[in-house]
Every structure is written in structure tokens, then in C-alpha cells.
C-alpha positions in Angstrom: 9.3 33.6 10.4 8.6 30.1 11.4 11.6 27.8 11.9 11.8 24.6 10.1 13.9 21.9 11.4 14.0 18.2 12.6 12.6 17.4 15.7 14.0 15.9 18.8 13.0 12.8 20.8 11.3 15.1 23.5 9.4 16.7 20.8 7.7 13.6 19.3 4.6 13.9 21.5 3.8 17.6 20.4 4.8 16.5 16.9 2.2 13.7 16.9 -0.5 16.2 18.4 0.1 18.7 15.6 0.1 16.0 12.9 -3.3 14.6 14.0 -4.7 18.0 14.5 -3.5 19.2 10.7 -5.5 16.6 9.4 -8.6 17.9 11.3 -8.9 14.9 13.6 -9.2 14.4 17.5 -6.2 13.3 19.4 -7.5 10.2 21.0 -6.4 8.9 24.6 -3.5 6.9 24.1 -2.6 8.4 20.6 0.7 9.6 21.5 1.5 6.4 23.0 0.6 4.4 20.2 2.3 6.4 17.5 5.5 7.5 19.3 7.2 4.2 18.1 6.6 5.0 14.5 8.0 8.5 14.4 11.5 8.8 13.2 12.8 12.2 14.6 15.8 12.5 12.1 13.3 12.2 9.3 10.7 14.4 10.7 10.7 18.0 9.7 8.4 20.5 11.6 7.7 24.2 11.4 7.6 26.1 14.7 6.1 29.2 15.5 7.8 30.0 18.9 7.0 26.7 20.9 4.2 25.7 18.7 4.3 23.4 15.7 2.4 24.8 13.0 3.5 22.3 10.1 4.7 18.8 9.7 6.4 16.5 7.1 7.9 13.3 7.5 9.2 10.3 5.4 10.4 6.7 6.0 12.5 4.6 3.8 11.4 1.6 1.9 11.9 0.0 -1.3 10.0 0.6 -4.5 9.4 -1.8 -7.3 10.4 -0.3 -10.8 10.2 -1.8 -14.3 12.3 -4.9 -14.7 11.1 -5.7 -12.0 14.0 -4.0 -9.8 13.7 -2.6 -6.5 15.0 0.6 -5.4 15.4 2.7 -2.2 12.6 5.2 -1.9 11.7 8.0 0.6 7.7 7.6 1.1 6.8 11.2 2.2 3.9 11.3 4.4 2.2 13.4 7.2 2.4 16.7 5.3 0.3 19.4 7.2 0.0 23.1 7.9 -2.3 24.2 10.5 -5.0 26.3 9.3 -3.8 29.5 11.1 -0.7 29.4 9.2 -1.5 28.5 5.7 -0.6 30.7 2.7 2.6 31.8 4.5 5.3 29.8 2.7 5.4 27.1 5.2 4.8 24.2 3.1 7.5 25.4 0.5 9.9 25.6 3.5 9.1 22.2 4.6 9.5 20.4 1.2 12.7 22.4 0.5 14.1 21.2 3.9 12.8 17.7 3.2 14.3 17.2 -0.2 17.7 18.3 0.8 17.8 15.5 3.7 16.5 12.8 1.7 19.4 10.5 0.9 17.3 7.9 -1.4 17.3 8.5 -5.3 13.8 9.3 -5.5 10.8 10.2 -3.3 7.0 9.3 -3.7 3.8 10.6 -1.9 0.2 10.6 -2.1 -1.3 14.0 -2.9 -4.5 15.1 -0.8 -5.0 17.8 -3.6 -3.6 17.6 -7.2 -2.3 21.1 -7.7 -0.1 21.1 -4.6 3.1 18.9 -5.6 4.0 19.6 -9.2 5.6 22.9 -7.7 8.1 20.8 -6.1 9.1 18.5 -8.8 6.5 15.5 -8.3 4.7 14.1 -11.0 1.6 11.9 -11.1 3.0 8.4 -11.9 0.4 5.9 -10.8 -3.3 6.1 -11.2 -6.1 3.9 -9.6 -9.9 3.5 -10.0 -12.8 2.5 -8.2 -14.8 -0.5 -9.5 -18.4 -1.1 -9.1 -19.4 -4.7 -9.9 -23.1 -5.7 -10.4 -23.0 -9.5 -8.6 -26.3 -10.4 -10.2 -24.5 -10.2 -13.6 -21.0 -11.2 -12.6 -21.2 -14.8 -13.7 -17.8 -16.5 -14.6 -17.4 -17.9 -17.9 -14.9 -20.7 -16.2 -15.7 -20.6 -12.6 -13.1 -21.8 -10.5 -13.0 -25.1 -8.6 -14.4 -24.7 -5.1 -12.4 -25.2 -1.8 -9.6 -23.0 -2.7 -10.6 -19.8 -0.7 -10.8 -20.2 3.2 -11.8 -17.5 5.6 -9.5 -16.8 8.6 -9.1 -14.7 11.7 -7.2 -11.5 11.7 -4.2 -12.9 13.4 -4.0 -15.9 10.6 -4.2 -13.1 7.9 -1.2 -11.2 9.4 0.4 -14.7 9.6 0.2 -15.4 5.8 -0.4 -11.9 4.1 3.2 -10.4 4.3 4.9 -13.1 2.6 2.3 -12.9 -0.2 2.5 -9.2 -0.3 6.3 -9.3 -0.5 6.1 -11.7 -3.5 3.3 -9.5 -5.2 5.4 -6.5 -4.6 8.7 -7.9 -6.1 6.8 -8.3 -9.6 4.7 -5.2 -9.5 6.3 -1.8 -10.7 5.0 0.9 -8.6 4.6 -1.3 -5.5 6.0 -0.3 -1.9 7.4 -2.9 0.5 5.5 -2.7 3.5 8.4 -2.1 6.0 7.0 0.3 8.3 7.1 -0.9 11.9 3.9 -2.9 12.8 2.2 -2.1 9.5 0.2 -5.3 9.5 -0.6 -5.3 13.2 -1.6 -1.6 13.0 -3.9 -2.5 10.0 -5.5 -5.6 11.2 -4.7 -6.3 14.8 -3.9 -3.3 17.0 -5.8 -0.4 15.4 -5.0 3.1 16.5 -7.0 4.8 19.4 -10.2 6.0 18.4 -10.3 4.0 15.1 -13.8 3.7 13.8 -14.6 0.9 11.3 -16.1 1.5 8.0 -19.6 0.2 7.3 -20.1 -3.4 7.4 -18.6 -6.5 9.0 -15.0 -7.3 8.1 -13.9 -10.7 6.7 -10.7 -12.1 5.6 -9.8 -14.9 3.2 -6.6 -16.6 2.1 -6.0 -19.0 -0.9 -3.6 -21.5 -1.2 -2.1 -23.5 -4.2 -1.9 -27.4 -4.4 1.0 -27.5 -2.2 -0.5 -25.6 0.6 1.3 -22.2 0.0 -0.7 -19.2 0.6 -0.8 -17.4 -2.7 -3.6 -14.8 -2.4 -5.5 -12.8 0.4 -8.5 -10.5 0.3 -10.2 -8.3 3.1 -13.7 -7.2 2.6 -16.7 -6.0 4.5 -20.4 -6.9 3.8 -22.9 -4.4 4.6 -26.3 -6.0 5.2 -29.4 -4.4 3.7 -33.0 -5.3 2.6 -35.3 -4.1 -0.2 -38.8 -5.2 -0.7 -38.2 -8.3 1.6 -35.3 -9.2 -0.4 -31.6 -9.2 0.6 -29.9 -6.2 -1.1 -26.1 -6.5 0.5 -23.0 -4.7 -0.6 -19.4 -6.1 -0.4 -16.7 -3.6 -0.1 -13.3 -5.0 -1.2 -10.7 -3.3 0.6 -7.8 -5.1 -0.3 -7.1 -8.2 -2.9 -3.8 -9.3 -3.7 -2.9 -12.4 -5.8 0.3 -13.9 -6.9 -0.9 -16.2 -9.4 -3.9 -16.2 -11.8 -5.6 -19.0 -9.9 -5.5 -17.1 -6.7 -6.9 -14.1 -8.6 -9.8 -15.8 -10.2 -10.7 -17.6 -6.8 -10.6 -14.6 -4.8 -12.7 -12.6 -7.2 -15.0 -15.3 -7.8 -15.6 -15.5 -3.9 -16.0 -11.7 -3.4 -18.6 -11.6 -6.4 -20.7 -14.7 -5.5 -21.1 -14.2 -1.8 -25.0 -15.0 -1.0 -27.4 -12.0 -0.6 -25.0 -9.7 -2.3 -26.0 -7.6 -5.1 -23.1 -5.3 -5.7 -19.4 -5.3 -5.1 -17.4 -1.9 -4.6 -13.5 -2.2 -5.0 -11.5 1.0 -4.1 -7.9 1.8 -5.5 -7.6 -0.7 -7.8 -5.3 -1.0 -11.1 -6.5 1.1 -14.1 -6.3 -2.1 -16.0 -8.0 -5.1 -14.3 -8.3 -8.6 -15.7 -11.7 -9.3 -13.8 -13.8 -8.2 -16.9 -12.5 -10.8 -18.9 -13.4 -13.4 -16.5 -17.0 -12.6 -16.7 -19.7 -13.8 -19.3 -20.9 -10.0 -19.1 -17.9 -7.9 -18.8 -20.2 -4.8 -18.5 -20.9 -6.1 -15.0 -17.9 -4.2 -14.1 -17.4 -0.4 -14.4 -15.0 1.9 -13.3 -16.5 4.9 -11.1 -13.5 7.1 -10.5 -10.1 7.0 -11.9 -7.6 9.6 -10.5 -3.9 10.2 -9.5 -2.6 8.2 -6.7 0.9 8.2 -6.1 3.3 11.0 -7.4 7.0 10.4 -7.8 10.1 12.6 -7.7 13.3 11.8 -9.2 16.5 13.1 -7.2 19.2 10.8 -8.6 18.7 10.7 -12.3 21.5 8.5 -12.9 20.6 5.9 -10.6 17.1 6.0 -11.3 17.2 5.9 -15.1 20.2 3.3 -15.0 18.5 0.8 -12.5 15.1 0.2 -14.4 14.6 -1.8 -17.6 13.1 -0.5 -21.0 10.4 -2.0 -23.3 12.7 -1.5 -26.2 16.4 -0.7 -26.7 17.1 2.7 -27.5 19.6 5.6 -26.7 18.3 9.1 -25.5 19.9 12.3 -24.4 17.6 14.1 -21.8 18.1 17.7 -20.6 16.2 17.7 -17.1 15.2 21.0 -15.6 14.7 21.4 -12.2 13.3 24.7 -10.6 13.0 23.4 -7.0 16.3 22.8 -5.6 18.0 21.5 -8.8 18.5 18.2 -7.6 17.7 16.4 -10.9 18.9 19.4 -13.1 21.6 18.3 -15.7 21.9 16.6 -19.3 21.9 12.9 -19.2 22.4 10.2 -21.7 20.3 6.9 -21.1 21.1 3.9 -22.9 19.2 0.6 -22.2 16.7 -2.0 -23.0 15.2 -5.1 -21.6 18.4 -6.5 -20.3 19.6 -3.5 -18.5 20.6 0.4 -18.8 23.4 2.8 -18.1 22.8 6.4 -17.5 25.4 9.1 -17.2 25.9 12.9 -17.4 26.8 14.0 -20.9 27.6 17.1 -22.7 25.9 16.0 -26.0 23.3 17.9 -27.7 19.8 16.9 -25.9 17.0 14.8 -28.1 14.5 16.3 -25.6 14.1 18.8 -22.6 11.9 17.7 -19.9 11.0 18.9 -16.5 11.7 16.7 -13.4 8.1 16.5 -12.8 7.2 15.2 -16.3 10.2 12.7 -16.1 9.2 11.6 -12.7 5.6 10.9 -13.9 6.9 8.7 -16.8 9.5 6.9 -14.9 7.5 4.1 -13.7 6.1 3.5 -17.2 2.5 4.4 -16.7 2.5 8.1 -17.9 3.3 9.0 -21.6 5.7 11.8 -22.1 3.5 12.7 -25.0 0.7 14.1 -22.7 3.3 16.9 -21.3 4.3 17.4 -25.0 0.8 18.2 -25.9 0.6 20.5 -22.9 3.8 22.5 -24.3 6.0 21.4 -21.6 8.6 19.2 -23.5 11.1 20.5 -25.9 11.7 17.9 -28.9 15.0 18.8 -30.4 15.1 15.7 -32.6 11.9 14.8 -34.8 10.1 11.8 -33.2 12.1 11.8 -30.0 8.8 11.9 -27.8 7.4 9.0 -29.5 10.7 7.3 -29.2 10.8 8.1 -25.4 7.6 6.6 -24.9 8.3 3.5 -27.0 11.2 3.0 -24.5 9.8 4.0 -21.3 6.1 2.8 -21.3 5.4 -0.7 -19.9 3.1 -3.2 -21.1 1.5 -3.6 -17.4 0.8 -0.3 -15.8 2.5 0.4 -12.5 0.1 0.0 -9.5 0.5 0.6 -5.8 -1.9 -1.1 -3.2 -0.3 0.6 -0.2 -1.6 3.5 1.3 1.0 5.7 3.1 
């Protein structure tokens, strides 16, 4: 039986090696020194088979924007692995149990490598993303923005402006995570990990500024040069595009879709509902290639979470929440709230609905209708129309979105 526990400072190097190997990657020279400052031993749970680390799971504390918008502390779970020799032995379950028992934040989020895994532990799919394909030859703008707003910059210049832009964006976008991981921006743009291999294409960065000179948007993209029949046939890969104003949004997309020689633009991990098609003469120039779950959420403190967010319509709802993994969220709660605030507390009143913690967590950020779980037979409706009332209350006009991969 493997032992599951937090690691000591002396065990950090072995954890890093096990973590990297757990994702089938090679441990490059310098990797241990590079990642050591990022490891928090007291938040790092490993499974030990004797002296060998055979499973890993860590988390870091940050802020999650929830509907309101309001920010709440959250545990961002990452680095969950079990080595191939020890799979199907219950280690993941042990790691998840130990980690959830130690988390002090009112909720946890993660990105699932495989969809069937984390529902067993109370997580629900709360945020979806899509991959976009844009035919640049047809992407003419109805009202092209005035030139001169977009400026190319160096990675160092991007890192000087982008954190403030993202912080403003994060504060208004439900589902977004604050990028408070140590050296997040440096690691992504200036000091890449040992053995880092760039994706295809040459990388460029651009920033937009408003009339007062304040940076209000940025984009990072790659241009892959190709020729077909003696004509340019290049592709732009948009890795990130963040804008805090409509003008910046239009300017950045216009730039990315009108670069000379480019015939197609690919943008991964974008919001399910994107304004870009509405800017174009031919909206069919934009197509969704892949739509899938991205961030999974797990409520731990129901009173704090439901009482913190705002709701689309004012209502009162009594929920019976079941939690078969640890029981952290189990109980009966009354939530009364609307656009101006909410109050949630335990209650002994008869419930309007019985929901699993996974389905409540999926619905919490406002992008997943509870009726979907009801169709699947996972919701007990004790008051006629309660599922529809829940969705009117919880769903948001703007879907939650997270641009941060963790």
C-alpha cells in the first residue's frame, strides 16, 4: 500500500522528476532548478511506494472571478499524475481525498486531461472552450478599425504591459483565474523551461493602447510561412488575445486576420460565444472546429460560494446537496439572492431540488444549465418548475471563460 502525504523541502527534486515523468516527458538538464521555486511542499501531495514517488498532485491558491463579477479564493489543482506501473491501484483516489481534505479555499478548479476522471471526486464541467478556424480571405470587416492602434512589441515589452491588461480583464470575466503563480509571465514569454520546444511558426506580440496611451489589449500569435503554386499560403496561430475594450478587441482581431500572405487563422481555447463573426461581412468565415470542456469546478464551502456570487433574477431556492466523496458540500441550504447580492445558509426546510455537488459545481459559474443534469436523471425536482427557476437564477448572459492554462 502506497503512502500518500505532503512532501518535504528535501523531496522537491524527486517530486519534480516524478511529476515530469508522469506526463511522459524527459527530465531536461536544469529542470529541477527551474521548477523548484514553484513547488509549495505543504500543498504538494505525493504517493510513495517505499522511497519512490509514484503519484503526484499539487495546487496553488489564486483568485477566481465568479458572476457579479466578484472574486473568490480558489485552489487551482494541477500536476496530477500516477506512474504507469501503479495505475488502477486506487492511488488517484487517495491523492484526491488527501488533497481535498487539506484545501482551505471554498472551491477547487482543475483542467481534466480526460473527461471521465474527476466527476467521481465531485468536480463538474463548468467552462467550455472552442477552437476557431478563420478563412482570412473572406474575413473582411464591416467597419474596419482605424489603423495605428496596434503596435508590435518585444517579449519584454509585452510582459511590461500584459499583466495589468489581464488583471483588468480577469476582474470582469467570470471563470477567469488571476495569474499569481510566481514568475507566470516570465516563464511563458521570457524564461522558458529547459527543453522547451516552440510550436510551429515565428512568434510575434502586439499591444493596443487607447487614446490616452493606456495599454488595453494584447495578442500573441505565430506565423507559419508556406507557399502553394507560387502563391503565399500562410497560417496565423493565435495563442492568446485579450482585450479590455471593444475597440481593442476589434483592432486585435483585424490585425490577426489581415496580415499579408495569410490565408487562414487558427485560434485555440476561445470563448464559446465570440463577437468576431458579428464584425465580418461574411460571418461564415469563422467556424468552430472543436468544442469541449476545459475547466472543472468543485465546491467545498457551499455557503461561501453561493452567498458570494450574483444572480440574474431574484429568487429563493432550497437545495439538498449530495456529496459522496468526502461529504464536504453535503447538506441542505437556502439561497436567496439577485443582482445586488445573496445570502446562503444551512436550513431544515423542505428542498426544492436535490443535486449532486458535481452538477451544482458545473452550474455555479453560470454557463451550464441544470436542466442538462435533470435530463440525465441526476436531479430530484421536489417543486414543479424548480429546475427552470434554478436556471433562470443561475445562468448568466455572458458565458464563463478562462484563458489561463494551469
